[in-house]
Biopython code that builds the backbone (N, CA, C, O; Angstrom):
import numpy as np
from Bio.PDB.StructureBuilder import StructureBuilder

atoms = [
    (1, "MET", "N", (-36.178, -72.531, -39.182)),
    (1, "MET", "CA", (-34.821, -72.126, -38.945)),
    (1, "MET", "C", (-34.019, -73.359, -38.558)),
    (1, "MET", "O", (-34.516, -74.231, -37.846)),
    (2, "ARG", "N", (-32.806, -73.430, -39.016)),
    (2, "ARG", "CA", (-31.921, -74.541, -38.644)),
    (2, "ARG", "C", (-30.659, -73.972, -38.017)),
    (2, "ARG", "O", (-30.110, -72.972, -38.480)),
    (3, "ILE", "N", (-30.218, -74.620, -36.972)),
    (3, "ILE", "CA", (-28.971, -74.261, -36.301)),
    (3, "ILE", "C", (-28.037, -75.455, -36.428)),
    (3, "ILE", "O", (-28.359, -76.547, -35.961)),
    (4, "LYS", "N", (-26.894, -75.258, -37.051)),
    (4, "LYS", "CA", (-25.933, -76.346, -37.248)),
    (4, "LYS", "C", (-25.174, -76.610, -35.949)),
    (4, "LYS", "O", (-24.749, -75.685, -35.258)),
    (5, "LEU", "N", (-25.017, -77.891, -35.637)),
    (5, "LEU", "CA", (-24.227, -78.286, -34.478)),
    (5, "LEU", "C", (-22.795, -78.557, -34.927)),
    (5, "LEU", "O", (-22.555, -78.954, -36.067)),
    (6, "ASP", "N", (-21.854, -78.338, -34.024)),
    (6, "ASP", "CA", (-20.438, -78.488, -34.352)),
    (6, "ASP", "C", (-19.983, -79.941, -34.420)),
    (6, "ASP", "O", (-18.937, -80.243, -34.994)),
    (7, "HIS", "N", (-20.773, -80.841, -33.830)),
    (7, "HIS", "CA", (-20.379, -82.253, -33.771)),
    (7, "HIS", "C", (-21.618, -83.108, -33.541)),
    (7, "HIS", "O", (-22.687, -82.583, -33.231)),
    (8, "ASP", "N", (-21.479, -84.416, -33.692)),
    (8, "ASP", "CA", (-22.587, -85.335, -33.429)),
    (8, "ASP", "C", (-22.945, -85.311, -31.945)),
    (8, "ASP", "O", (-22.098, -85.029, -31.098)),
    (9, "ILE", "N", (-24.205, -85.609, -31.641)),
    (9, "ILE", "CA", (-24.698, -85.640, -30.267)),
    (9, "ILE", "C", (-25.073, -87.075, -29.935)),
    (9, "ILE", "O", (-25.865, -87.696, -30.644)),
    (10, "ASP", "N", (-24.509, -87.596, -28.866)),
    (10, "ASP", "CA", (-24.824, -88.955, -28.426)),
    (10, "ASP", "C", (-26.122, -88.968, -27.625)),
    (10, "ASP", "O", (-26.489, -87.946, -27.045)),
    (11, "PRO", "N", (-26.826, -90.101, -27.576)),
    (11, "PRO", "CA", (-28.040, -90.203, -26.757)),
    (11, "PRO", "C", (-27.751, -89.798, -25.307)),
    (11, "PRO", "O", (-26.781, -90.256, -24.704)),
    (12, "GLY", "N", (-28.607, -88.937, -24.764)),
    (12, "GLY", "CA", (-28.459, -88.475, -23.386)),
    (12, "GLY", "C", (-27.519, -87.293, -23.224)),
    (12, "GLY", "O", (-27.438, -86.719, -22.138)),
    (13, "GLN", "N", (-26.814, -86.920, -24.270)),
    (13, "GLN", "CA", (-25.882, -85.799, -24.203)),
    (13, "GLN", "C", (-26.646, -84.484, -24.345)),
    (13, "GLN", "O", (-27.661, -84.431, -25.039)),
    (14, "CYS", "N", (-26.165, -83.425, -23.695)),
    (14, "CYS", "CA", (-26.791, -82.102, -23.759)),
    (14, "CYS", "C", (-25.919, -81.143, -24.557)),
    (14, "CYS", "O", (-24.694, -81.258, -24.580)),
    (15, "VAL", "N", (-26.581, -80.197, -25.209)),
    (15, "VAL", "CA", (-25.893, -79.167, -25.981)),
    (15, "VAL", "C", (-26.582, -77.844, -25.704)),
    (15, "VAL", "O", (-27.808, -77.791, -25.607)),
    (16, "SER", "N", (-25.809, -76.777, -25.576)),
    (16, "SER", "CA", (-26.362, -75.429, -25.424)),
    (16, "SER", "C", (-26.021, -74.620, -26.664)),
    (16, "SER", "O", (-24.876, -74.611, -27.115)),
    (17, "LYS", "N", (-27.020, -73.941, -27.212)),
    (17, "LYS", "CA", (-26.824, -73.070, -28.370)),
    (17, "LYS", "C", (-27.664, -71.818, -28.170)),
    (17, "LYS", "O", (-28.760, -71.885, -27.612)),
    (18, "LYS", "N", (-27.160, -70.683, -28.621)),
    (18, "LYS", "CA", (-27.950, -69.457, -28.644)),
    (18, "LYS", "C", (-28.699, -69.433, -29.969)),
    (18, "LYS", "O", (-28.115, -69.655, -31.030)),
    (19, "ILE", "N", (-29.998, -69.161, -29.897)),
    (19, "ILE", "CA", (-30.838, -69.131, -31.092)),
    (19, "ILE", "C", (-31.442, -67.731, -31.201)),
    (19, "ILE", "O", (-32.252, -67.346, -30.357)),
    (20, "PRO", "N", (-31.066, -66.969, -32.218)),
    (20, "PRO", "CA", (-31.629, -65.629, -32.362)),
    (20, "PRO", "C", (-33.084, -65.698, -32.818)),
    (20, "PRO", "O", (-33.398, -66.318, -33.835)),
    (21, "VAL", "N", (-33.958, -65.061, -32.064)),
    (21, "VAL", "CA", (-35.389, -65.056, -32.386)),
    (21, "VAL", "C", (-35.895, -63.623, -32.271)),
    (21, "VAL", "O", (-35.663, -62.957, -31.263)),
    (22, "ILE", "N", (-36.580, -63.155, -33.296)),
    (22, "ILE", "CA", (-37.201, -61.832, -33.262)),
    (22, "ILE", "C", (-38.707, -62.029, -33.205)),
    (22, "ILE", "O", (-39.298, -62.652, -34.087)),
    (23, "LEU", "N", (-39.322, -61.490, -32.156)),
    (23, "LEU", "CA", (-40.771, -61.610, -31.983)),
    (23, "LEU", "C", (-41.437, -60.341, -32.485)),
    (23, "LEU", "O", (-40.978, -59.237, -32.192)),
    (24, "SER", "N", (-42.511, -60.492, -33.233)),
    (24, "SER", "CA", (-43.172, -59.340, -33.836)),
    (24, "SER", "C", (-44.227, -58.706, -32.936)),
    (24, "SER", "O", (-44.645, -57.574, -33.179)),
    (25, "LYS", "N", (-44.659, -59.417, -31.907)),
    (25, "LYS", "CA", (-45.694, -58.899, -31.016)),
    (25, "LYS", "C", (-45.266, -59.090, -29.572)),
    (25, "LYS", "O", (-44.429, -59.939, -29.268)),
    (26, "ALA", "N", (-45.842, -58.302, -28.694)),
    (26, "ALA", "CA", (-45.553, -58.429, -27.264)),
    (26, "ALA", "C", (-46.462, -59.490, -26.657)),
    (26, "ALA", "O", (-47.257, -59.200, -25.762)),
    (27, "GLU", "N", (-46.342, -60.702, -27.141)),
    (27, "GLU", "CA", (-47.126, -61.831, -26.644)),
    (27, "GLU", "C", (-46.178, -62.961, -26.283)),
    (27, "GLU", "O", (-45.006, -62.944, -26.658)),
    (28, "THR", "N", (-46.690, -63.939, -25.557)),
    (28, "THR", "CA", (-45.902, -65.124, -25.247)),
    (28, "THR", "C", (-45.987, -66.100, -26.414)),
    (28, "THR", "O", (-47.072, -66.362, -26.933)),
    (29, "PHE", "N", (-44.848, -66.634, -26.821)),
    (29, "PHE", "CA", (-44.767, -67.615, -27.894)),
    (29, "PHE", "C", (-44.078, -68.864, -27.380)),
    (29, "PHE", "O", (-43.387, -68.825, -26.361)),
    (30, "TYR", "N", (-44.263, -69.965, -28.080)),
    (30, "TYR", "CA", (-43.551, -71.205, -27.778)),
    (30, "TYR", "C", (-42.744, -71.598, -29.004)),
    (30, "TYR", "O", (-43.256, -71.614, -30.124)),
    (31, "LEU", "N", (-41.479, -71.914, -28.777)),
    (31, "LEU", "CA", (-40.580, -72.345, -29.837)),
    (31, "LEU", "C", (-40.364, -73.842, -29.695)),
    (31, "LEU", "O", (-39.946, -74.312, -28.637)),
    (32, "GLY", "N", (-40.646, -74.600, -30.760)),
    (32, "GLY", "CA", (-40.446, -76.046, -30.739)),
    (32, "GLY", "C", (-39.063, -76.396, -31.269)),
    (32, "GLY", "O", (-38.652, -75.907, -32.322)),
    (33, "ILE", "N", (-38.351, -77.241, -30.538)),
    (33, "ILE", "CA", (-37.000, -77.654, -30.923)),
    (33, "ILE", "C", (-37.002, -79.152, -31.206)),
    (33, "ILE", "O", (-37.416, -79.948, -30.363)),
    (34, "ASP", "N", (-36.542, -79.526, -32.382)),
    (34, "ASP", "CA", (-36.437, -80.937, -32.763)),
    (34, "ASP", "C", (-35.095, -81.134, -33.455)),
    (34, "ASP", "O", (-34.545, -80.196, -34.032)),
    (35, "MET", "N", (-34.578, -82.332, -33.397)),
    (35, "MET", "CA", (-33.336, -82.677, -34.090)),
    (35, "MET", "C", (-33.704, -83.352, -35.412)),
    (35, "MET", "O", (-34.783, -83.926, -35.557)),
    (36, "VAL", "N", (-32.779, -83.268, -36.372)),
    (36, "VAL", "CA", (-32.993, -83.923, -37.663)),
    (36, "VAL", "C", (-31.709, -84.635, -38.074)),
    (36, "VAL", "O", (-30.607, -84.127, -37.867)),
    (37, "SER", "N", (-31.867, -85.798, -38.648)),
    (37, "SER", "CA", (-30.755, -86.479, -39.305)),
    (37, "SER", "C", (-30.919, -86.141, -40.780)),
    (37, "SER", "O", (-31.792, -86.692, -41.451)),
    (38, "GLU", "N", (-30.086, -85.240, -41.288)),
    (38, "GLU", "CA", (-30.257, -84.700, -42.637)),
    (38, "GLU", "C", (-30.462, -85.792, -43.680)),
    (38, "GLU", "O", (-29.746, -86.792, -43.717)),
    (39, "GLN", "N", (-31.458, -85.568, -44.520)),
    (39, "GLN", "CA", (-31.810, -86.466, -45.614)),
    (39, "GLN", "C", (-32.337, -87.816, -45.119)),
    (39, "GLN", "O", (-32.468, -88.758, -45.901)),
    (40, "VAL", "N", (-32.645, -87.910, -43.795)),
    (40, "VAL", "CA", (-33.156, -89.168, -43.245)),
    (40, "VAL", "C", (-34.519, -88.935, -42.609)),
    (40, "VAL", "O", (-35.535, -89.345, -43.170)),
    (41, "THR", "N", (-34.564, -88.278, -41.437)),
    (41, "THR", "CA", (-35.840, -88.046, -40.753)),
    (41, "THR", "C", (-35.665, -87.066, -39.601)),
    (41, "THR", "O", (-34.556, -86.823, -39.126)),
    (42, "TRP", "N", (-36.799, -86.508, -39.163)),
    (42, "TRP", "CA", (-36.844, -85.727, -37.930)),
    (42, "TRP", "C", (-36.961, -86.711, -36.770)),
    (42, "TRP", "O", (-37.623, -87.742, -36.887)),
    (43, "PHE", "N", (-36.319, -86.390, -35.657)),
    (43, "PHE", "CA", (-36.342, -87.287, -34.500)),
    (43, "PHE", "C", (-37.758, -87.452, -33.942)),
    (43, "PHE", "O", (-38.083, -88.502, -33.389)),
    (44, "GLU", "N", (-38.601, -86.426, -34.081)),
    (44, "GLU", "CA", (-39.989, -86.525, -33.612)),
    (44, "GLU", "C", (-40.694, -87.711, -34.265)),
    (44, "GLU", "O", (-41.495, -88.383, -33.616)),
    (45, "PHE", "N", (-40.411, -87.973, -35.523)),
    (45, "PHE", "CA", (-41.054, -89.080, -36.236)),
    (45, "PHE", "C", (-40.596, -90.439, -35.723)),
    (45, "PHE", "O", (-41.208, -91.464, -36.023)),
    (46, "LEU", "N", (-39.515, -90.439, -34.946)),
    (46, "LEU", "CA", (-39.007, -91.679, -34.346)),
    (46, "LEU", "C", (-39.477, -91.842, -32.903)),
    (46, "LEU", "O", (-39.048, -92.762, -32.207)),
    (47, "GLY", "N", (-40.372, -90.937, -32.451)),
    (47, "GLY", "CA", (-40.932, -91.053, -31.111)),
    (47, "GLY", "C", (-40.338, -90.113, -30.079)),
    (47, "GLY", "O", (-40.754, -90.146, -28.921)),
    (48, "ASN", "N", (-39.377, -89.272, -30.459)),
    (48, "ASN", "CA", (-38.798, -88.319, -29.516)),
    (48, "ASN", "C", (-39.707, -87.103, -29.369)),
    (48, "ASN", "O", (-40.356, -86.683, -30.327)),
    (49, "GLU", "N", (-39.747, -86.542, -28.164)),
    (49, "GLU", "CA", (-40.568, -85.359, -27.916)),
    (49, "GLU", "C", (-39.886, -84.107, -28.446)),
    (49, "GLU", "O", (-38.670, -83.954, -28.331)),
    (50, "VAL", "N", (-40.677, -83.218, -29.024)),
    (50, "VAL", "CA", (-40.190, -81.898, -29.400)),
    (50, "VAL", "C", (-40.104, -81.079, -28.115)),
    (50, "VAL", "O", (-41.050, -81.062, -27.328)),
    (51, "SER", "N", (-38.982, -80.404, -27.898)),
    (51, "SER", "CA", (-38.826, -79.547, -26.719)),
    (51, "SER", "C", (-39.502, -78.213, -26.995)),
    (51, "SER", "O", (-39.241, -77.583, -28.020)),
    (52, "LEU", "N", (-40.367, -77.781, -26.090)),
    (52, "LEU", "CA", (-41.031, -76.486, -26.223)),
    (52, "LEU", "C", (-40.392, -75.499, -25.260)),
    (52, "LEU", "O", (-40.238, -75.782, -24.072)),
    (53, "ILE", "N", (-40.023, -74.339, -25.785)),
    (53, "ILE", "CA", (-39.420, -73.285, -24.982)),
    (53, "ILE", "C", (-40.354, -72.085, -25.016)),
    (53, "ILE", "O", (-40.729, -71.608, -26.086)),
    (54, "ARG", "N", (-40.724, -71.603, -23.835)),
    (54, "ARG", "CA", (-41.611, -70.441, -23.737)),
    (54, "ARG", "C", (-40.788, -69.171, -23.918)),
    (54, "ARG", "O", (-39.773, -68.981, -23.248)),
    (55, "LEU", "N", (-41.228, -68.307, -24.826)),
    (55, "LEU", "CA", (-40.555, -67.041, -25.098)),
    (55, "LEU", "C", (-41.437, -65.901, -24.628)),
    (55, "LEU", "O", (-42.578, -65.763, -25.069)),
    (56, "ASN", "N", (-40.905, -65.089, -23.735)),
    (56, "ASN", "CA", (-41.619, -63.913, -23.245)),
    (56, "ASN", "C", (-40.863, -62.677, -23.708)),
    (56, "ASN", "O", (-39.777, -62.400, -23.199)),
    (57, "PRO", "N", (-41.408, -61.927, -24.658)),
    (57, "PRO", "CA", (-40.695, -60.738, -25.131)),
    (57, "PRO", "C", (-40.590, -59.692, -24.029)),
    (57, "PRO", "O", (-41.493, -59.534, -23.206)),
    (58, "GLU", "N", (-39.465, -58.983, -24.034)),
    (58, "GLU", "CA", (-39.300, -57.896, -23.073)),
    (58, "GLU", "C", (-40.189, -56.743, -23.506)),
    (58, "GLU", "O", (-40.291, -56.429, -24.692)),
    (59, "LYS", "N", (-40.825, -56.125, -22.538)),
    (59, "LYS", "CA", (-41.698, -54.991, -22.844)),
    (59, "LYS", "C", (-40.891, -53.706, -22.786)),
    (59, "LYS", "O", (-40.094, -53.506, -21.870)),
    (60, "ASN", "N", (-41.102, -52.828, -23.774)),
    (60, "ASN", "CA", (-40.418, -51.529, -23.780)),
    (60, "ASN", "C", (-41.009, -50.649, -22.703)),
    (60, "ASN", "O", (-42.221, -50.636, -22.490)),
    (61, "HIS", "N", (-40.147, -49.912, -22.024)),
    (61, "HIS", "CA", (-40.614, -49.015, -20.951)),
    (61, "HIS", "C", (-40.596, -47.591, -21.424)),
    (61, "HIS", "O", (-40.953, -46.685, -20.671)),
]
sb = StructureBuilder()
sb.init_structure("model")
sb.init_model(0)
sb.init_chain("A")
sb.init_seg("    ")
for serial, (resi, resn, name, xyz) in enumerate(atoms, 1):
    if name == "N":
        sb.init_residue(resn, " ", resi, " ")
    sb.init_atom(name, np.array(xyz, "f"), 0.0, 1.0, " ", f" {name:<3s}", serial, name[0])
structure = sb.get_structure()
């Protein structure tokens, strides 16, 4: 999945975005977030860490 940013991001700058995710099971998942310079490279390949976000689905009552 790709989420388009509204503008360029400078080093050290933070951005908040809502990312719609549908989980198929009631388990904990981890979502990896990486930046890409289109048609150039993923930032991970340049030594940047992929951000991992823990997703805990809400349980139906």
